[in-house]
N, C-alpha and C positions, 0 to 999 in steps of 0.2 A: 596681421590679423587672420591670415589664412591658416596659421598653425593651430588656432583654437578649434577649427572645424574637425580636424582629424582625431584629436582625443575624444571629442563628443561622439563622433561616429563610432570609434572603437569602444567607447563606453556603452553606447546603446547596443552595439553588437555583443559585448560581454554580458550586458544585462539580459538580452534576449537569450543568450546561451545559458546563463544561470537560471533563468525562468524555465527554459526547456529541460534543463537537467533536473531541476527541483520537481517539475511535473512528472518527468520520467521516473525519478526515484520514488516520488509519492505514489504513483500508480503501481510501481512494482511492489512497494511495501503494502499497499492496500490489497493487492492480489494475494500476496503471501499471507497477510493477516486473515483474509477471507478464507483461504484454503486451510490455514491452521484451525480457524474456528469451525469450519465445516467438518474437518477430520476429527476434531475434538468432540463436536456434537455427535458425530456418527459413532465414535467409540463409546461415548457416554450413554447414548441410547442403546447400544449393543450390550453394555454392561447392565443397564437397567432391565433390559428384556431378559438377560441371562439369569438375573437374580430372582429366584422364585418367592422370596420372602416379602417382596415389595407388593403393595396393594395395586400398583399400576398394571401388573401382569394379569390378564384375564384368564 
């Protein structure tokens, strides 16, 4: 019966590793998406400000 403890321990270790990996990948993807959105918004606002025909330009 002692052989059933090792797979459970390794299973929990693999589960913890999977959770850590998913958190790491999710955080990296979130940072990349946030950076992409920030750069896209910056370029969009720059294009909006450079266009003189828009009424948003004072």
